[in-house]
VOKE-172198 format. One record per residue (C-alpha): residue number from 1; chain; x, y, z. Coordinates in steps of 0.2 Angstrom, whole numbers, plus 2048, in hexadecimal, padded with zeros to 3 digits. Layout:
k=NUM; c=A; east=X; north=Y; up=Z
...
//
This chain:
k=1; c=A; east=800; north=800; up=800
k=2; c=A; east=80D; north=80D; up=7FB
k=3; c=A; east=800; north=81B; up=7F8
k=4; c=A; east=7F6; north=816; up=807
k=5; c=A; east=7E6; north=814; up=7FD
k=6; c=A; east=7DA; north=807; up=802
k=7; c=A; east=7D0; north=7FA; up=7FA
k=8; c=A; east=7BE; north=7F8; up=800
k=9; c=A; east=7C3; north=7E9; up=80B
k=10; c=A; east=7D2; north=7F3; up=811
k=11; c=A; east=7C7; north=801; up=817
k=12; c=A; east=7BC; north=7F4; up=820
k=13; c=A; east=7CB; north=7ED; up=828
k=14; c=A; east=7D1; north=7FF; up=82D
k=15; c=A; east=7C1; north=803; up=835
k=16; c=A; east=7C2; north=7F3; up=840
k=17; c=A; east=7D4; north=7F6; up=844
k=18; c=A; east=7D0; north=808; up=848
k=19; c=A; east=7C2; north=802; up=853
k=20; c=A; east=7CD; north=7F6; up=85C
k=21; c=A; east=7DB; north=803; up=85F
k=22; c=A; east=7D0; north=811; up=863
k=23; c=A; east=7D2; north=80F; up=875
k=24; c=A; east=7E5; north=80C; up=873
k=25; c=A; east=7E3; north=7FA; up=878
k=26; c=A; east=7E1; north=7EC; up=86B
k=27; c=A; east=7D9; north=7DD; up=874
k=28; c=A; east=7DB; north=7CB; up=86F
k=29; c=A; east=7C8; north=7C9; up=86D
k=30; c=A; east=7C8; north=7D8; up=861
k=31; c=A; east=7D6; north=7D1; up=857
k=32; c=A; east=7CD; north=7C0; up=856
k=33; c=A; east=7BD; north=7C8; up=851
k=34; c=A; east=7C5; north=7D2; up=843
k=35; c=A; east=7CE; north=7C2; up=83D
k=36; c=A; east=7BE; north=7B8; up=83D
k=37; c=A; east=7B5; north=7C6; up=833
k=38; c=A; east=7C3; north=7C7; up=826
k=39; c=A; east=7C3; north=7B4; up=824
k=40; c=A; east=7B1; north=7B1; up=823
k=41; c=A; east=7A6; north=7C0; up=81E
k=42; c=A; east=7A1; north=7C0; up=80B
k=43; c=A; east=7A7; north=7D3; up=809
k=44; c=A; east=7B9; north=7CC; up=80C
k=45; c=A; east=7B6; north=7BD; up=800
k=46; c=A; east=7C4; north=7C3; up=7F3
k=47; c=A; east=7CF; north=7CC; up=800
k=48; c=A; east=7E1; north=7C7; up=803
k=49; c=A; east=7E1; north=7C6; up=817
k=50; c=A; east=7F4; north=7C9; up=816
k=51; c=A; east=7F0; north=7DB; up=813
k=52; c=A; east=7E8; north=7DC; up=824
k=53; c=A; east=7F9; north=7DF; up=82D
k=54; c=A; east=7FE; north=7ED; up=821
k=55; c=A; east=7ED; north=7F6; up=823
k=56; c=A; east=7EF; north=7F4; up=835
k=57; c=A; east=800; north=7FC; up=835
k=58; c=A; east=7F9; north=80B; up=82B
k=59; c=A; east=7EC; north=80D; up=838
k=60; c=A; east=7F8; north=80D; up=846
k=61; c=A; east=803; north=819; up=83D
k=62; c=A; east=7F4; north=825; up=83A
k=63; c=A; east=7EF; north=824; up=84D
k=64; c=A; east=800; north=82B; up=851
k=65; c=A; east=7FD; north=83A; up=847
k=66; c=A; east=7F4; north=84A; up=84D
k=67; c=A; east=7E6; north=849; up=840
k=68; c=A; east=7E8; north=836; up=83D
k=69; c=A; east=7D6; north=832; up=840
k=70; c=A; east=7D0; north=83E; up=833
k=71; c=A; east=7DD; north=837; up=827
k=72; c=A; east=7D7; north=825; up=82B
k=73; c=A; east=7C5; north=82A; up=828
k=74; c=A; east=7CA; north=832; up=818
k=75; c=A; east=7D3; north=823; up=812
k=76; c=A; east=7C4; north=818; up=817
k=77; c=A; east=7B7; north=823; up=80E
k=78; c=A; east=7C2; north=824; up=7FF
k=79; c=A; east=7C3; north=811; up=7FE
k=80; c=A; east=7B2; north=80C; up=803
k=81; c=A; east=7A2; north=80D; up=7F8
k=82; c=A; east=794; north=815; up=802
k=83; c=A; east=789; north=806; up=801
k=84; c=A; east=796; north=7FE; up=80D
k=85; c=A; east=796; north=80B; up=81A
k=86; c=A; east=78A; north=802; up=825
k=87; c=A; east=794; north=7F2; up=823
k=88; c=A; east=7A3; north=7FB; up=829
k=89; c=A; east=799; north=802; up=838
k=90; c=A; east=792; north=7F1; up=83C
k=91; c=A; east=7A4; north=7EA; up=83B
k=92; c=A; east=7AA; north=7F7; up=847
k=93; c=A; east=79C; north=7F3; up=853
k=94; c=A; east=7A0; north=7E1; up=853
k=95; c=A; east=7B3; north=7E5; up=857
k=96; c=A; east=7AD; north=7F0; up=865
k=97; c=A; east=7A1; north=7E3; up=86C
k=98; c=A; east=7AE; north=7D5; up=86B
k=99; c=A; east=7B6; north=7D7; up=87C
k=100; c=A; east=7A6; north=7DC; up=885
k=101; c=A; east=7AC; north=7ED; up=88A
k=102; c=A; east=7A9; north=7FE; up=882
k=103; c=A; east=7B6; north=80C; up=887
k=104; c=A; east=7B1; north=81E; up=885
k=105; c=A; east=7BF; north=81F; up=877
k=106; c=A; east=7B6; north=811; up=86D
k=107; c=A; east=7A5; north=819; up=86F
k=108; c=A; east=7AD; north=829; up=868
k=109; c=A; east=7B4; north=820; up=85A
k=110; c=A; east=7A3; north=818; up=856
k=111; c=A; east=79B; north=82A; up=857
k=112; c=A; east=7A8; north=831; up=84A
k=113; c=A; east=7A4; north=822; up=83F
k=114; c=A; east=792; north=825; up=83F
k=115; c=A; east=796; north=838; up=83B
k=116; c=A; east=7A2; north=833; up=82D
k=117; c=A; east=796; north=827; up=825
k=118; c=A; east=787; north=831; up=828
k=119; c=A; east=77E; north=822; up=830
k=120; c=A; east=76D; north=827; up=837
k=121; c=A; east=76C; north=825; up=84A
k=122; c=A; east=75E; north=818; up=849
k=123; c=A; east=768; north=80D; up=83D
k=124; c=A; east=777; north=80F; up=847
k=125; c=A; east=76D; north=809; up=857
k=126; c=A; east=767; north=7FA; up=84D
k=127; c=A; east=778; north=7F5; up=848
k=128; c=A; east=77F; north=7F8; up=85A
k=129; c=A; east=771; north=7ED; up=861
k=130; c=A; east=775; north=7DF; up=855
k=131; c=A; east=788; north=7DF; up=85A
k=132; c=A; east=783; north=7DF; up=86C
k=133; c=A; east=777; north=7D0; up=869
k=134; c=A; east=784; north=7C7; up=85F
k=135; c=A; east=791; north=7C9; up=86D
k=136; c=A; east=787; north=7C4; up=87D
k=137; c=A; east=78D; north=7B7; up=888
k=138; c=A; east=783; north=7AB; up=893
//
């Protein structure tokens, strides 16, 4: 990724990694969730999973910069067709729910994603509720 442009799949991975790293702690449950989604979801059917590490490194580098989050969102929206915005938000919600905890930084990241993707609050609530339901424990 010499020019740091993202494919649609890269963009989805970047959103998931950004979600995981938003609280400055990447938990094992979150990494496993990302890996499972990349390996099994149809949207990643043609994706080279080896790119995941490179995308993650770009995200980590951007988080070190002052306006890195804005730059990340710019790369993501440039690489992601609008019809996949809710998919990206759903994947971020699944990563956030994977460890059973939501830190303030993660909630802020989700809020910014909603704004960047112009996801209606009602639709976002439905997506969030679905993620919560999928990650419940007995």
